[in-house]
N, C-alpha and C positions, 0 to 999 in steps of 0.2 A: 460400101466402104467413105461413103459421103456421112456417113455416122460418124466417123471416126476420127473424123477432121476436123479443126474447127480454126473461125478466122477470126480476129478481134482485133481490137484496139484499146489499146494501154490504159491510156487518160479513162475512157468511159467504161469499160471493163470494170476497170481498180475500184471505180465510185459504190460498186453491189456489194463489195465485202471486205471494205476498208483495206482495200490495195491490194487485196490478195487474189494473184488469177489465177494459181492454180494450189492444190493442197486434195487432203481427203476432207475438208469441205464441202468440196465443190459433190451435187448427183454422181453416183455411181455408175451412170451411163453418158455424163460428161467427157468428152476427152479432156477435160482438164481436171478429173480426177486423178490424185494420185495420193498416193501412199507412203512415196519412197522421197517424195520433196516437194517444196513449195513456193511460191516464187511472188512476190510484192513488188508492184511498181507504188514508189513513193512521190505524193506532190510534197511537198512542204513550205510553207513561208516561212519568208524571214522572222527568225523569231520563235517557233515554233517548236517545244522539244516535249520529252518527255520525262515528267518529273519523277514519276516513281519507277523503282530500278525494274530490270526483268533479271528476278532471283532465281536459282535452281533448274536453272536451264539445261532440258536435256540432251539438245538440238546442238547441228552444228551450224556457222550459218557465214555466209559471204556474205555484205554490201559492196555494191560497185557506184560508188561517184558518176553519173549519168551529167547532169548541172549545177553548179552552185557548188556552194562549201557548206559543209557536214563535220559535227567535229559527234562521234563517241565518245562516251567514258567506261574505262573499265575500273577496278576497282586499282589503285594508285596509280592509272596511265589515262595520258587522255592524247585521241588520235584526232586530227584533221585533216579529212578528206577537201583539197582544193582545185585540183586538178582535173578535167575529164579521166576517168577511167581509173583514177584511184579508189583503191579497196582496202579490206579489211577484214580478215576471216578471225574466226575466234571459236573455240571448240565446247562442249557440254560445259555445263558448271561456272561458264564465266558470268557474273553479274555485268548487264549492263546498262548503260539508258542513252541518249543522243540529243544533241541541240542542232537546230537548222541556222546557221549564222548569217548564208542570204538563203534567199528563195534556192531552192534545192527538190533535184531529182534525183532520188535513190532508185537500185533496182536491190533488193534483196533476196536472198535465196536461202533457203535452210530445210535439215533434213535434218531423219525422217520426218514425215507427215503426220506426229502423233496425233489419233483423234482421242477427243478430252481437252485438247487445247482451243480455245477459239480461235478464230481468225483476226487477229487483234495486235 
């Protein structure tokens, strides 16, 4: 049973896969391997941004603000997360980008975990 349990630290583990803690990209014998869902611990410096929009997304996503001020951009809409626990959900096919207005920590969950997509 011990092989089915993983205990870690999000900050340390996140550094290994560009923030991603769980998903199809983990080794099949790792308890963090999942084809159903991906989880990311994102730590972003003030002013950090995703300049290239994510287009043609085939997954649904949930992003929760842990600390900071974090802006998500969608076609025709801007969403500012500024209080701990603020979150946004977007569906398949919704293009997006983001900007850290302050140093921010966000938790992202997206599903399904689609093989062929990089942990990015």
